[in-house]
N, C-alpha and C positions, 0 to 999 in steps of 0.2 A: 731747703729748696721748696719753692712754692709750686706745687704740682698743678694748681689752678691757673697758673700764668698762661695766657694765650693771647694771640693777636686780636681776637674778637670774642668777647664774652658779653652777653646781653641778658637782662632779666626776661624770663619767659615762663608762662604757666601752662603746663600740660596736665591733664588728668592722668594720674598714676594709680594703679590698683593698690589697695591698702596692703596687700601681701608684699608687694614690691617695696613699699615703704618700710615694712617691718624687717624685711631682709636687709635693707639699706641701713636701718638703725642698728641692727646687730653687727654689721660690718664696721660702722663708724665707732661703736662702743669698744671695738677691739683694735682700733687704731688704723683702720682701712678707709679708703675713699672710693665709693662706688659711683659709676656713671652708667646711665643707659646710653648705648652707642649704636652706630650703624643704621640698619634698616628701620628700627623703631623710631629714631629721631626723624629720619627722612620722611617716613610715611605720615607722622604726625604733622609735619610742616606742610605736607601735601593734602592734609585733611582726610587721610585714609585711616580707617579704624585698625585694620590689620588683624592677624591671628593672635591668639593668646599665647605668644611666646616672647621672650625678652632676651636681649643680649646685654649682659652686665660686664663692664671692665672694672677691675678692682686694683687700686694702687696701694702700695705700702704694706701688703700682706703676702706672706709666702703661700705657696699652693697648699701645703699641709695645714697651715693654720686656717686658710680659707675653707678647706673641706670640713674641718671641725666645726666652724661657725655655721655652715650650711646644713649639716646633718640633722639638726632638730626640725628643719622645715620639710624634709622628705629624703628619699633615697638619692644618693649622689654617686654618679658613675664617672670614673676618671679615665674614660676612653681617650680623651685628648690630653692627658696629663703631660705627655712629651711636648705638646705644643702650648701648654699653659691653659688648658680648657677643661672645666668641669661641667657636667650636665646634671641639673637638678630638676626633678619632676615632682610637682605638688598636685593636689586635686584641682587647683585653679589654673595652672599654667606650666609651661616648660621653659627652662632657663638654660642658656649657655653662659656660664660664668667664667671669665678669663682674667688672667693677669697680663699686663703688657709684656712683649717679648722682643728680643733682639735676634737678628739673623746675620750670620756671617757666611760668606761665600767660600765653599770648600771644593767646588767642582763645577762642571757644566750642567746645564739643564735645570728643570724646575725642582729636582731633588738635590741639587748641589748646594744646599744651604744647611747650616747647623742652626737649629732653633733653641734659644736659651731664654726661659722666662726671666724677666727682670722687673719686679714690682717697684723699683726705685725710679723708673723712667717718669718723665713728665707727660702730661696729656698730649702736649704738642708733639713730643717725640714719638709717642705711640700712634697718634693720628697720621703722622707722615708715612707710616707703613701701609695705610689703606689704599684701596684702588682708586676710587673717584672722590672728588670733593664732596659730593652729595652724600657719601657714605662715611665721611671722615668727621662728622659732628658728634658731639656728646651732650648729654643732658644731666646736669648735677641736680637731681630731683630733691636732694636735701635742701639746697639753697635756691632752687628754681632758677637756674642759670643755664643758658644755652652756650656751649663752647663750640666755636666755629673758626678754627685757626686758618682754614684754607678757603674760605669763601663759599662753602657749600650752599648756604641759604641763598646767596646771590645767584649761583648757578641753577639752583632749583627754580627760582623765579624766571630765569632766562630760558629754561628748558634746555640746559646744556650739560653734556657729560664731558668732564674734564679730569684727566688723571691728576693725582696729588703730586707725585714727584718721581724720582728715579726708582723707588722701590716697586713701582708698577711693573717694571721689567722682570721682577723675580718670578712671576708665574704667567706663562703665555696664555693660560686659560682666560685671563682677564680680557683678551681680545674678544672672545665669544661672550663674555659677560657684558662687554660694551654693546654688542649686538642685542643681547637680551634686554638690557635696560632701555635701549633705544626703542625696541618693540613694545616693551611693557608700558613705558611712560610717554612715548612719542617724542623723545628728546633728540636733539642734534648732538653729534659727536664733534668735539672741538678739533679743528684742523691739526693742532700739534699732537693731540691724542691719536688721531688717525695715522699720522706719520710714525709715531712710536709703535703703534700696533703692527704696522707693515714690517717693522724690523724684528718682530718676535717670531719664534719658530714653533708652530703648533705641532710639528712632528715630534717634539720632545714629550708630548703628552700621551698617556695611555688612552685608548679609544673609549674606555669607560667614562673618563672624566669629560671627554668631548661630547659623548652621547648624552650624558646627564645635563650638560649645559644646553645642548640643542633641544632636548625635551622641554626644559624650562622655557626656552624661547618660544617653542611651539604652543605650549599650554598656558602660559601666563601672559601672553601678549594680546591686547585687544586688536592690535594691527601688526601681525608678524612681519608684514611687508616692510615696515620701517626698520626692523632689525636686519632682515635678510637683504634689504636694499643697500646695506653697508658692506655686504660680504666682499664685493670686489674692491671697494675703497680701502678696506682693512687688510687686503692680501689674503683672505681666507679661501677663496675659490681654488687656488692652486693646490690645496690639500684635498680637494674633492673634484677630481677631473670630470665626473659626471655632471655636477652642477656647473662647472666651468663651461662644458659643452652646451649646456642649456642656456647659460648666460650669453654665450657667443653666437648662438643660432640666429640666423637671419629672420627677420619678420616677413611674413607673407605680405604681398602688396595690399596696402590699405587696411592692414590688420595689426594688432599688437604683436610684439615679439613673443616667443615662447617664454622668455624670462618674465616679461611684463604680465603675461597670463598666469604664470606661476604665482607671482606676488598677489595678483587679484584673487586667485583661487584661495590662497592662504587666508586672506582677510575675510572672505565670505565663509570659509570653513570655520574660522574662529568665532564668527557670529553664531553659526549653527551649534558649535560645541558649547558656547555659553548658555544657549537656550536648552540644550540637552547634552550634558557632559558624558553620557554613556559612550565608552570606547572612543573618547576624544583623541587619544594618542594615535590610534590607527588611522582615524580620519585625517588628522592634521599631517601626519607623515605621508599619507597617500596624496594629499594636496601638494606637498613639497615634491613628491616623486612623479606625479602624473605626467608632467611635461616630458619626462624622459621616454615615456612610451611612444611619443610622437617622433622621437629621434631614432628609434630603433626599428627601422622599417622592416627588417627581416622577421621580427617577432610580432609586429603590430597586428598582423592578420590573426594571430593566435591570441591576441589580447594580453600578451606577456611581454616583458622587457628585460633583457639581460642587464641593461643599464640600471634598472631599478634594483635588481638583485645585487649588482656590484656595489651600488651606493649603500644599500642597507647593510651589507656584510662588512663594509668599511666601518660601520658605526657599532654594530652589535652582533652577538651570536645568539640572540633570543629567537630561536627557530619559529616558534608559534607566532610571535609578533611579526616576523618577516613574512610568514605565510599569509597572515591577515592583511598586511599592507599590499602584498602582491595580488591577493585575491580581489581586493577592492579596486585596485587600479585596473585589473583585467576586466572586471565587470562594468566599470564606469564607461569604457569605450563601447559597450554593447547596448546601453539603454536606448540611445537614439536609433541604433540599427534595428533593435527589436521593435520599436515603434513604427519604423518605416516599413517593416516586413510583417506587420501584425496580421494582415489578412491571410498571408501565406503560412506564417509560422504557426498560428493557432495557439490555443491555451496550453498545449503541452510544453511549449517553451517557457511560459510563465511559471508553470509548476516546476520545471527543471531548474529554472533560475532560483526558485525558493529553496531548492536542495543545496545550491552552491553558496548562497549568501542570504542573510536576512534582508528582505526587501525594504522594510522601513529604513534600515541603516544605509542601504545602497542609495535610496532616494534622498536621504539627508545629504549625502555627499554629492549626488548628481544635481540636486537643486542648488547647492553652493556653487558647483561648477557652472551651471546655467546662469546664475546671477553674475558670476565673474565675466561671462561672455556676453550676456544679453541684458544685464541690469534687471529691472523688475518686470520685464516682458513675460507674458504667459509661458508656461512650461507644459505644453500639451503632452509630451512624452511621459512626464512624471505623473500628470493627472490620469492618463490612460493606464499606466502601469499600476498605480495604486488602486484604481477602480477595478481592474481585472483581478488583481491579487486578492482584494476583499471578496469579490464575487466568487472566486474559486476557493476561498477558505485558506489561502496560503499567506495572508498578510501577517498573521500572528506567528507563523512558523511553517516549516516544510510539510508536505503531505506525508501522512503515515501510510505504509503499505496496508492494503486491505487484507492481504494474506501474509502470514508468517509461518515459520517452520512448524510451529506447534499445531497449526491447523491441518497441515498436510500429514503430520505424523498420526493424527487421529483417523485419517482416511487410509492408513496402511502404507503410505510411501516411506521409504527408508531415507534417513539423513545421508547426505553426500553431495557430490557435485551435480548429479542429475537434478536433485531437489532444488539446489541453489539456482541452477539455470532456469528451472521452471518458475521459481519465485521472481527472478530477475525479469524474465520475459513478461509475466503477468503484471509486474509493477510498471513496466514500460507501457503496456496497454492501458493501465490505470492512469498514468500520466497523460497519455494522449486523449483520454476521455472515452475510450472504447469500452472500458469496463468501469462501472461506477458502484457496484455493490460486492460484498463478499460472496454472495450466492453466485453472481455472475462469474467471479474469479474462480470459485470452486468448480463451476460448470466448465470453464475453459480448461482448467487443469485436468478434469475428468476426461475431456475430449482429447487430451494429449497424453493421458497416462500411459498409453502403450509406447510412447516415445521416451518414457522416463529411463529406459535402459540404454540410451544412446551415449551414455557417459564416456565410453572408450573412444568414440569417434568425434565427440564435440570438443572444441577447444575450450579452455577455461573461460567461463563467462558467456559462452555462445548461447544462442537461443535455439530451442527445438524447431524442427521444420514447421513452417507455417506460423511461427511465432514472430515476436517483434525483436528488434535489436536490443541488446542489453546495455547496462552501464548506468543504471539509476542508483537506488540506495544500496547499501551493503546487503549481502545476502541475508534474507530473513529479517531485516531491520529497516527502520524508517530513515535512518541517517539524519544528520544535522548539518545545516550549512556551516561551512568553515568560517569562523569569525576571527581567529587569531587572538593572541594575547594583547593586552593593552599596557601602555606605559602609565605609571602613576606620576602625576605632577606633584612633586614634593614641595614642601613649603619653601618659599624663597628666603634665602639668607643673603645678607648684604654683601 
């Protein structure tokens, strides 16, 4: 059997790392046939260098023999042995080394298949299992031949995502992968592939797999709008009723619709994340969710949205990450409001804002939102907030309390609720600018020391008579703005 046989094989030269060639030579010497496949081939044809990882598909060798051949090159992990995949790590690169596999339907859903490695398959048979034609190519780096049985190079040139064949339906996650590749490469999705996607059931998938694919769409796409723009056409929105509501919301007269604004915000946020990747996952997810705050009128005044929470909890149980996204969407609605009331609000509100969120991070998101709404027009609210934050010393971080518990202990006050209330009250005065030095703070406490015994009558967190309302930093501490966890954009696999 000629495993090289394919409907489209052409001579082609790609630069291949010498280590890859050495691994290939060892495989060939033992009777195997190695091909570079999937994303590596696609990205080379697109002129993209890509990360130092390789997908090798090896024919004519058993998994056990393949593992023996790879061991001299580095540690081999058989985490995917059941699926015919070995992972090899060297000092130069990471490799996913697989043998072709057959799948037989044994039940419903994406888990209803039995996977059986079969190294005797031809390349054409193996390629027929892949998702899109652009990912179904192989490179025989020993002979320098491009194998393209499904016209992947042609579709790359046309900017078209087209499914390979019936095997596409085996995994509904491929619907979201279509959106991801559309966003990453700016490709159109073929009409016949759109029709097939609409017939697949995403409800079969665990939310972890869905979330992982959405994260990649958010973090790997220069223009995420081109991926999310297909959400309705592929039948995805019915699984996310919050996004469906956002998509269906009417546009204000003479203005873009909430969904159009969401897509524009995503693209501007993607630009901001490329320039400064820090906490990009929180920012991108907040851009996707922000329009929901406009639909939830009952919570809008509080800067929170139950729709945001519902959507995020549909995707993940990462509490810290959810809190980070919720916090950012809440503060975004306040940037313009703070600017409009700057004469009445005073510097205390800027200092308190720095306690809740890192102001540079907030302005990165707010600037992206402004560009989505106004293009390159000036953003006076952002300029003002940065200027005041720098002048007040809270641009780099939140204000630290002038007084902490240890200072009052030195003056004979006992630890307890009364001390905590005094510290909270003096910190509020500090935030307002009434108190600016530790000496002034100690003097204020000394003037209220006779009230330090009102512990039985004061509610938790209440201020002593004549003091300021409480609610700033935690008792005796400076507090840090809530940032939330971030999602890591993992390397793209084909």
